[in-house]
BABAFI-371099 format. One line per 10 residues: number of its first residue (from 1); their letters; for each residue x, y, z of C-alpha. Coordinates in steps of 0.001 Angstrom, whole numbers, plus 524288, in hexadecimal, padded with zeros to 5 digits. Example, Ala and Ser with C-alpha at 12.3 -4.5 7.8 and 13.67 -1.06 7.14 Angstrom:
<pts>
1) as) 8300C:7EE6C:81E78  83566:7FBDC:81BE4
</pts>
This chain:
<pts>
1) mphqpgifgk) 7AE80:7B0F1:77BA6  7A5FF:7AB16:771A0  799DD:7A3E8:776F3  79DDC:7965C:7715F  7A4DF:7896C:775FA  7B1B1:78887:77A58  7B633:7956E:77B10  7B4AB:796D8:789F3  7BD19:78948:78B00  7C8C3:79011:7835C
11) iataiseidg) 7C8D7:79B11:78CC9  7C88D:791D4:799A2  7D2AA:7898C:792CE  7DB79:795FA:78F03  7DAB2:79AC2:79D9F  7DD09:78C75:7A3DF  7E8B3:78A4C:79B0D  7EEB1:79569:7A16B  7EB18:7912F:7AED3  7DF11:79B1F:7B060
21) dvmavdivra) 7D5D4:7965F:7B9E9  7C852:798BF:7B3E0  7C035:79BD5:7C13F  7B0D8:7A09E:7BB64  7ABC5:7A28E:7AE56  79F0C:7AD2B:7AD89  796A4:7B058:7A1CE  79688:7C113:7A0B1  78FC8:7C0BD:79576  78BD6:7BAE8:787D8
31) ekgiivrdit) 78850:7BE77:77AFB  78537:7B893:76DA9  7911D:7B0EF:76C90  799A6:7B642:77554  79BA3:7B2CC:784AC  7A1B9:7BD1E:78D8B  7A642:7B482:79A78  7B006:7B842:7A73D  7B8FB:7AEF0:7A9F6  7BFD7:7ADC7:7B7CC
41) vnardeehek) 7CD7A:7A9D8:7B84F  7D75C:7A677:7C1D4  7E52B:7AAEE:7BEAC  7F231:7AAF3:7C49C  7F4A5:7B945:7C413  7F355:7C483:7BA20  7FC5E:7BDC8:7B13C  7F44A:7B202:7AFEE  7E977:7B9AF:7AE74  7EE39:7C0AE:7A2C8
51) qiveavkrig) 7F172:7B359:79BCD  7E580:7AF67:79F4B  7DFFA:7B92D:797C1  7E8DC:7B96A:78D59  7E5D6:7A9C4:78B5C  7D624:7AD08:78B0B  7D7AB:7B805:781B3  7DEE1:7ADEB:77885  7D334:7A67B:77610  7CCCB:7AB15:7680E
61) avrvihvtdr) 7BF81:7B0F5:7688B  7C139:7B442:777D3  7C2B2:7C136:77C83  7C60D:7C4B5:78B01  7BDBF:7D19C:79131  7C42D:7D44A:79D41  7CD45:7CEEA:7A64B  7CD03:7D22C:7B4F0  7D182:7CB75:7C062  7CDFB:7CBB9:7CEDD
71) tflmhhggki) 7D714:7D5FD:7D2E3  7D080:7DF50:7C8C3  7C3DC:7DBDA:7CC8E  7C748:7DE7E:7D9BE  7C9EA:7EBB7:7D481  7BD0B:7ED52:7CBD7  7B72E:7F9B4:7CF72  7C234:7FC37:7DA44  7C26B:7F7B6:7E7CE  7BC2A:8006E:7F14A
81) eihnkipirn) 7AF1D:8089C:7F343  7A7D1:81158:7FC59  79BE6:80DCE:805A7  79506:81599:80D89  79599:813D0:81B79  78806:81644:81E39  77C09:813E2:8161E  77394:81E2A:80F93  7659A:819D3:81186  75C1E:823AC:81167
91) rsdlsrvytp) 75A4E:833EB:81125  75F1E:83439:81FC9  76BC9:82D00:81CF7  76ECD:835CD:8102A  76C78:84242:818A1  77599:83E1B:8222D  7810C:8383E:81A55  7803C:84523:80F30  7782F:85029:8115B  7733C:8570D:81864
101) gvgricmaih) 77935:84EA0:82322  78706:84E11:81F65  788BE:85CAD:81FC3  78867:85D09:82F18  794E4:853A7:82CF6  79AF9:85CEA:823BB  7993E:8681C:82DCF  79E37:85F9E:83910  7AB81:85CBF:831AC  7AACD:86C0C:82D64
111) hdrnkvyrft) 7AC22:86F8C:83B79  7B5E7:8650E:84075  7BD57:86049:8364B  7C252:8530E:83DC5  7B450:84E88:83CBD  7B6A3:84968:82E2F  7BC3B:83DF3:834EA  7AE5F:83BE8:83BDC  7A60B:83C75:833BD  7AC65:83A1F:825B4
121) ikrnsvaiit) 7B529:82DE9:82005  7C0F7:8361B:82185  7C1D4:82EA4:82D43  7C5CD:821B5:82639  7C885:82569:818DD  7D767:82561:8127F  7DA52:82AA5:80542  7E295:82107:7FDC5  7E96E:82A68:7F23E  7F407:826D5:7E917
131) dgsavlglgn) 7F6AE:82D88:7DBEB  7FA25:820E9:7D4FC  80971:823BE:7D448  80E66:81712:7DB36  8043A:80D4F:7DB4D  808F2:7FFAF:7E08A  815B6:7FA7E:7D992  80E4E:8017A:7CB28  81197:80EA7:7CB9D  80BB9:81D50:7C78C
141) igpeaalpvm) 800BA:814DE:7C13E  7F5D6:8215D:7C4C6  7EA99:82499:7CE91  7E01E:81AF5:7C776  7EA52:80E0A:7C734  7ED9C:81112:7D4A7  7DEEC:81100:7D9D1  7DBF3:8025B:7DB0D  7E898:80326:7E604  7E2E7:80D77:7ECBA
151) egkamlfkef) 7D430:8074D:7EC9F  7DBAA:7F9CC:7F121  7E152:8030E:7FDE7  7D531:80836:8019C  7D022:7FA85:80185  7DA42:7F82F:80AC6  7D739:802E8:812B0  7C9D1:7FFA3:814F1  7CC22:7F045:815D3  7D6B0:7F1A6:82123
161) adidafplcl) 7D3FE:7FE68:827AA  7C51B:80274:822C7  7CA9B:80F51:81E8D  7C28D:814D6:8121F  7CDAC:81752:80904  7CBD2:81F09:7FBDE  7D505:81E1A:7EE87  7D92F:8290E:7EA10  7E185:829E8:7DDC5  7E70B:8367B:7D975
171) atqdtdeivk) 7E95F:83A2B:7CA41  7F5C7:8431A:7CDC3  8031D:83F82:7D248  805C3:84C01:7D57A  80A1E:84D77:7E365  80394:85C19:7E554  7F6D4:8571B:7E1BE  7F70B:84A9A:7E84E  7F8B4:8520E:7F4D5  7EEA1:85C1F:7F282
181) tiyyispafg) 7E5BA:8519A:7ED26  7E6CC:84963:7F8D0  7E6F6:8561E:800C1  7D9C8:8595F:7FBCB  7D23E:84B76:7FDA2  7D748:849F6:80C3A  7CC63:84E99:8134F  7C521:842E7:81138  7CFC6:83988:81495  7D4A8:8350B:82325
191) ginledisap) 7E1F2:83115:81B23  7E89E:8306D:80F43  7EFC2:824AF:80C09  7FA25:826A6:7FDB9  7FB73:81C05:7F5C2  80500:81938:7EA7B  8090C:82745:7E84C  818CE:82801:7E1AD  82507:82B98:7E9F7  82865:836F9:7EC75
201) rcfeieerlk) 81C08:83BED:7E983  81580:8350E:7F341  81E40:83A07:7FF80  81B27:847E6:7FC35  80D4E:84589:7FB9D  80C1B:83EF9:80787  81449:848AC:80FD9  80CDB:85496:80954  80062:84DB2:80D66  80435:84A8E:81ACC
211) qeldipvfhd) 80731:858D5:81D5F  7F9FE:85DF3:81586  7EEFB:852FB:81BA6  7E90B:850D9:82972  7E8AD:8426C:8265E  7F186:837CC:82474  7F97D:83591:81788  7FF0C:828EB:814FC  806C7:8243D:809CB  804CB:81603:809FE
221) dqhgtavvtl) 80F04:81314:800B9  81980:81821:808FA  81446:8161B:817F8  80C94:80B5E:8183F  818F1:80347:8110A  82284:80922:81B9F  81777:80565:82703  8172E:7F7F5:8228D  824D4:7F591:81F0C  82829:7FAD3:82CCF
231) aallnasriv) 81D51:7F250:831D8  8238A:7E620:82C95  83358:7EB93:83009  82FFD:7EC94:83E3D  82AC7:7DF54:83F5A  836A1:7DADD:836E2  83FE3:7E119:84022  838D5:7D87D:84C64  83C35:7CB15:84460  84B6B:7CFA7:84071
241) kkpledmkvv) 84B90:7D4FF:84EC5  8533D:7E2D4:848B4  84E9C:7EE32:84EAA  84843:7F67E:841B5  85065:80277:84711  85D57:7FCEF:8439E  85AA6:7F659:8370D  85E1C:7FB3C:82AD5  85483:7FB37:821B8  855C9:7FD6E:81049
251) isgagaagta) 84989:80381:8098E  84906:8002F:7FA96  83FD2:80A33:7F5CB  83F7A:8197D:7F8A4  83350:81BFB:7F365  826F1:81EE4:7FBED  82662:81016:80337  83492:81232:80522  83483:81DF9:80ADF  82B39:81CA0:81571
261) ickilleigv) 831B0:80FD4:8188E  83DE8:8186C:81B6F  83763:820FB:822D1  83035:81931:82B7D  83C9C:8119F:82E5B  842D8:81D88:83242  836CA:82178:83B33  838AC:81488:8424C  84766:81507:84573  84E2B:80DCA:83881
271) dhiivcdreg) 8585A:816BD:8356C  860F5:80DA6:82CBD  8581D:80F0D:8203B  85DB9:80D74:812C0  85515:810DB:80744  857AA:80D51:7F854  85035:8116F:7EC7A  85280:80B8B:7DF7A  85FDC:815B2:7DDFB  865DF:80D4E:7EAB3
281) ilhqgrkshm) 86800:813E7:7F8EA  8629A:8214C:7FC56  86CDF:82839:8039A  86E4E:837E6:8066C  875B2:83DBB:7FC80  86EE5:83485:7F0C6  86A09:83D6A:7E5CD  8641E:83438:7DB76  85552:83056:7DB06  852D4:838A5:7E8D2
291) npskqwiaeh) 84721:83F69:7EC09  842CC:84678:7F9B7  83CAA:8392D:7FEDF  84AC3:83200:7FB84  85214:83CE2:80002  84B6E:83D30:80DA2  84F01:82D47:80E71  85C32:82F8D:80ACA  85E65:83904:816D1  857F4:83262:8209A
301) tnkerikgsi) 85D08:822E3:81D09  869FF:81D8C:81836  87134:823A0:82413  87E0B:81C67:81F51  87C31:82285:81112  87D33:8154C:809FF  87D08:81699:7FAC1  87ADD:80BFC:7F178  86FD5:80111:7EDB9  864E1:7FA15:7F5D1
311) sdalvnadvf) 8705E:7EF41:7F660  877FD:7F854:7FE35  86ECC:7FC23:80614  86999:7F019:809ED  877B9:7EC6A:81097  873D2:7E80F:81E56  86661:7ECAD:81C4F  85BFC:7E6AF:825E2  8505C:7EB41:81E8F  84EC6:7EC44:81197
321) igvsapdvik) 840EA:7F352:80DA2  83CA9:7F2B8:7FDC3  831E7:7FCF4:7FA71  837CD:7FE87:7EC5F  83852:7F47B:7E1D3  83AAD:7E7F2:7DC75  84857:7DFFB:7DDC6  84E59:7EB48:7E499  8586A:7E146:7EBBD  85D08:7D44E:7EB4E
331) aedikrmaee) 85FC4:7C89D:7F544  86EE0:7CE57:7F49F  86AB1:7DA2E:7FA61  8620D:7D3E3:805B0  86E1D:7CB58:80945  876A3:7D8FC:80C3A  86C1A:7DB6A:81715  86D8B:7DA18:82618  866CD:7CD87:82B36  85A52:7CB1A:82DF7
341) rivfalanpd) 85626:7D3F2:822A3  84962:7D9D5:821C6  8441E:7DB76:8112A  839CC:7E364:80D54  837B6:7E1F1:80082  82A5B:7EB81:7FD95  82AC4:7EC4C:7F004  81D49:7E8C2:7E9DC  81BB7:7DF54:7E1E6  82925:7DCC5:7DFEE
351) peispeeasp) 8325D:7DE3D:7ECBF  84053:7E3F9:7ECAB  84552:7D67F:7EDC2  83D0D:7C987:7EC36  83809:7C339:7F85F  83DF6:7B651:7F335  84AC8:7BAFC:7F241  84C11:7C33C:80011  8467E:7B9DA:808A4  851F7:7B0A0:80960
361) hvrilatgrs) 85980:7BC42:80C4C  850E2:7C396:81724  84B54:7C197:824A6  83E70:7C98F:821CB  83863:7CBE6:81627  82C91:7D581:8114B  82689:7D878:8050D  81B88:7E144:7FF99  815AD:7D59A:7F9E3  809CA:7CDC9:7FEE6
371) dypnqinnml) 80F3C:7C057:7F9A5  81C24:7C073:803B5  8196A:7C11B:81215  81AF8:7D024:819C6  81599:7D9CF:80F92  817A8:7E638:81231  80A49:7EC1C:80F13  805BC:7F987:8113D  7F826:7F3D3:813A3  7FDED:7F08B:821B2
381) cfpglfrgll) 7FE38:7FF8D:8246D  7F5B8:80819:81C92  7E711:8031E:820E0  7EB04:8042D:82FF2  7F319:80FAE:82E42  7E718:81691:829F5  7DDB1:81084:8323E  7E5B6:8145D:83D7B  7E801:822BA:837A7  7D953:825B8:83540
391) dsratmvnee) 7D5B7:820BE:84342  7DEE6:829A9:848E1  7DAC5:8351A:84093  7E99B:836DB:83C10  7EF25:8429D:835C1  7FBEF:83C60:82EF0  803EB:83053:82FE8  81047:831EB:835ED  81BF4:82939:83859  81829:8242A:845BF
401) ikiaaaqaia) 80A5E:82024:8403D  811C1:818F6:833CC  81A38:811B8:83DB4  80E9E:80DF8:846E5  8085C:8069B:83CE2  81417:8007B:838F7  8159E:7FB71:8476F  80825:7F68C:846A6  80948:7F009:83B0F  81519:7E854:83F7B
411) svvdekhlse) 80D7F:7E427:84D80  803E3:7DCCF:846DF  80D1F:7D246:843C0  80EFC:7CCA3:8530A  81B4F:7C5C8:855D7  81687:7B90B:856EA  8139B:7BB26:848AF  81FDF:7C444:8428C  826D4:7BD68:839C9  83039:7BF3F:82DB8
421) eylipsifdr) 82423:7BC81:82521  81AD6:7C1EC:82D7C  8200D:7D196:82F72  8125B:7D827:82F5E  8050E:7D44B:82E97  7FC63:7D16F:82407  7F4F5:7DC31:81C64  7E873:7D50F:81F00  7EBC7:7D703:82F71  7DFE0:7DDB2:8335E
431) kvvqavasav) 7E755:7E082:83F2B  7F156:7E976:83801  7E759:7F4BB:83522  7E438:7F503:8438C  7F101:7F325:847EE  7F618:80016:83F2F  7EAC4:8073C:840F8  7EC4F:80761:84F9D  7FB15:80A0C:8500C  7F89E:8154F:8456D
441) sdavyrtgvt) 7EDB7:81BDA:84F07  7F62C:81A9C:8591A  801B1:82218:8530B  7F76D:82BFE:84CF4  7F30F:82F2E:85A3F  8008C:82E62:86131  80868:83798:8579B  7FB57:84163:856E1  7F868:84126:84821  7EA22:84092:84A48
451) rker) 7DE01:848C6:84A95  7D63D:841DC:853A3  7D886:83DB7:8645A  7D9ED:82EA6:86696
</pts>
């Protein structure tokens, strides 16, 4: 801005006239006739921020150089970094951590490959791998744009389970190339967390890696969602006093999450399941908009071979689980369900039905959002799950392990605190990771998918 009286007053007035709150003003530099200031302003939201910036830009002789906010600042330079566990203070330390001493460690692992777990980071490391094809609700935005999400997930692994996780964003969406790449880098990791890979490719990638690798592979968008959904459903069944295996469940969405939820429910004995996609009910004989995954669902669910729309599927249903898109169902559809209705509308940020519209007609409501009770969040699963897998040196993730994780999450909410608005624990409840890790380790040893004795 020009270095003259009254200019800053115009800026402050412009900001205050649209309810911006000036919190701090700092001089960045001053030149002949020009002064550069850094102004910190409280804004309500992103839209309000834009209005403030435009108001300042309209002031003559003032130029806005750069705009940022607290969220962008938190990501500045990335959110994670590597620290040494051991200081290198002198030549003696250097000779032990690197050459020549490290050669003895290399040969010890060469003679006994299992010693890699004792002497390297492999025992506590997870690769978070994506191709950027299905990031959050943003779609196919590519590997670079996916990196902030993977960094954030690495932070959660470290904060909640003390696991060293590394984001790896691949510059290919070719299934064969992804499988080969992960196979080639796998020796450095104790587990693989697949993330934000679009369906149906994610199914094939995971299955092929499970066959080729001797470390656990877990696609969180599928199985993390399924585990936490099952945990919430186990507690919901306690509240409505209906055995889970007797319930009729309708799932909206036949992608990664919907398929995994369907499979884990079948595994625990729920056999009255109907899955719908945007074309309607999946059933044997349907020809349009099918793929191998949907064909499997059609063959293993909907035993009555009901056809039609999701409204038809919801007649006398006990449970609705949505992992699809906004505004898929209406209040009239919910009214067609059985009494003691359970609705999990998990599309994020906009659910299959608005909580305000659904609430008057249901006994239990859950969403994927943090601003309503009963948030179904994968974070309740993956830190504790991988902690248990790494501690037990698991070679794979089977259905028993996933079910054990779900039961552990559900068990953290005791009978005294269980209610319609408190189905599952808070993501900040530190007991969750411990409970899940312990249950997962037990399941690993019980099912024999481990490389070490208990």
